[in-house]
Each structure stands twice: as C-alpha cells, then as structure tokens.
C-alpha positions as CSV (number, residue, x, y, z in Angstrom):
1,X,163.7,137.3,117.5
2,X,166.2,135.0,115.8
3,X,167.3,136.7,112.3
4,X,168.9,134.4,110.1
5,X,172.5,135.0,108.2
6,X,172.9,135.4,104.5
7,X,170.2,134.1,102.1
8,X,168.7,131.7,105.2
9,X,165.1,132.2,105.4
10,X,163.4,131.0,108.7
11,X,159.7,129.7,108.6
12,X,156.9,128.5,110.5
13,X,156.1,125.7,109.0
14,X,152.2,124.2,108.3
15,X,150.7,122.0,110.8
16,X,148.1,119.9,108.4
17,X,146.5,116.9,110.6
18,X,146.4,114.1,107.9
19,X,143.7,111.2,107.7
20,X,143.3,108.4,106.0
21,X,140.4,108.1,103.3
22,X,138.7,106.4,106.0
23,X,139.1,109.0,108.5
24,X,141.7,107.5,110.4
25,X,144.2,110.1,112.2
26,X,147.9,109.4,110.7
27,X,150.3,109.6,113.6
28,X,152.9,112.7,113.4
29,X,155.6,109.8,112.6
30,X,153.4,108.8,109.6
31,X,152.8,111.7,108.2
32,X,154.8,113.4,105.4
33,X,156.6,116.1,105.4
34,X,154.6,119.5,105.0
35,X,156.5,121.6,102.3
36,X,155.0,125.1,102.8
37,X,155.4,127.8,105.3
38,X,154.9,131.2,106.2
39,X,158.2,133.6,106.6
40,X,159.0,135.1,109.8
41,X,162.2,136.5,108.9
42,X,164.4,136.8,106.1
43,X,168.2,137.1,105.7
44,X,170.3,140.2,104.0
45,X,171.0,138.1,101.2
46,X,173.5,135.9,99.2
47,X,177.1,137.8,98.0
48,X,178.0,136.7,94.8
49,X,181.5,136.0,94.0
50,X,182.3,139.4,92.9
51,X,181.0,141.0,96.2
52,X,177.3,141.8,94.8
53,X,174.6,141.5,97.4
54,X,171.4,140.0,96.0
55,X,168.7,140.9,98.4
56,X,166.7,137.5,99.3
57,X,163.2,136.5,96.9
58,X,161.3,136.4,99.9
59,X,159.8,138.9,102.2
60,X,158.3,138.4,105.5
61,X,154.6,137.4,105.6
62,X,154.8,135.2,102.4
63,X,153.5,132.0,102.5
64,X,156.0,129.7,100.5
65,X,156.5,125.8,99.1
66,X,160.2,124.5,99.9
67,X,161.6,121.5,99.0
68,X,161.2,118.2,100.6
69,X,163.5,117.4,103.2
70,X,165.1,120.6,103.0
71,X,166.3,123.3,106.1
72,X,167.5,122.5,109.5
73,X,164.4,122.3,112.5
74,X,165.4,124.5,115.1
75,X,163.0,125.3,118.3
76,X,162.8,128.7,119.8
77,X,160.8,130.2,122.5
78,X,158.7,127.4,122.8
79,X,158.1,127.3,119.0
80,X,159.6,125.0,116.0
81,X,160.7,126.6,113.1
82,X,162.7,125.5,110.3
83,X,165.6,128.0,108.5
84,X,166.0,127.2,104.9
85,X,168.6,128.6,102.5
86,X,167.0,130.7,99.6
87,X,167.7,128.3,97.0
88,X,165.7,125.4,99.0
89,X,162.1,127.8,98.2
90,X,160.6,127.1,95.5
91,X,157.8,128.8,94.7
92,X,155.6,131.8,96.8
93,X,151.7,131.0,97.2
94,X,149.5,133.6,96.3
C-alpha cells in the first residue's frame, strides 16, 4: 500500500452518478468533481519551524470533505486515489 509522507493524506474519492432533473446521466467529463472521500492512509504529520511534529487531525476510515481542485490523482494497484495535503481537508463528516 502507499504510505503518504509528512502531512499528506490518501483518499478514496466518493464516486457519485449524477443525473439531470430529467433523468439524463451525465458523462464523467460533464460531472463536477466530488469533494468528499474516505481516508485510506495518513502521513506522520507536519513539522513546525521549531521542530515539533504535529500529528494529522484525521485517521484512517474517516469520511472527509476537501477543497475543490486540490490534491494529486494517482492510480495504484488498479484503483484511483487522491493525495491531498492536510491543510486541504476542510471537514470530517460524522
């Protein structure tokens, strides 16, 4: 499995099928990028200027919301993931 470095987090992005009011399914290119996903792996945290390590605020299994257009999409072992920085995660969905 992938192990993120620093304050990075690996997410499995939620896949939602979008339909118009009339019931027409939109092509993937026409869909808006989802902004929520499940945390798959968490880095060790970020290091402050004074050398103190701050652990990540999320843990594996959390469902989170992240900023639109953030992160880097990667494909690993046949699955697609999104690697985002901890600062790009804006909420934990409970």
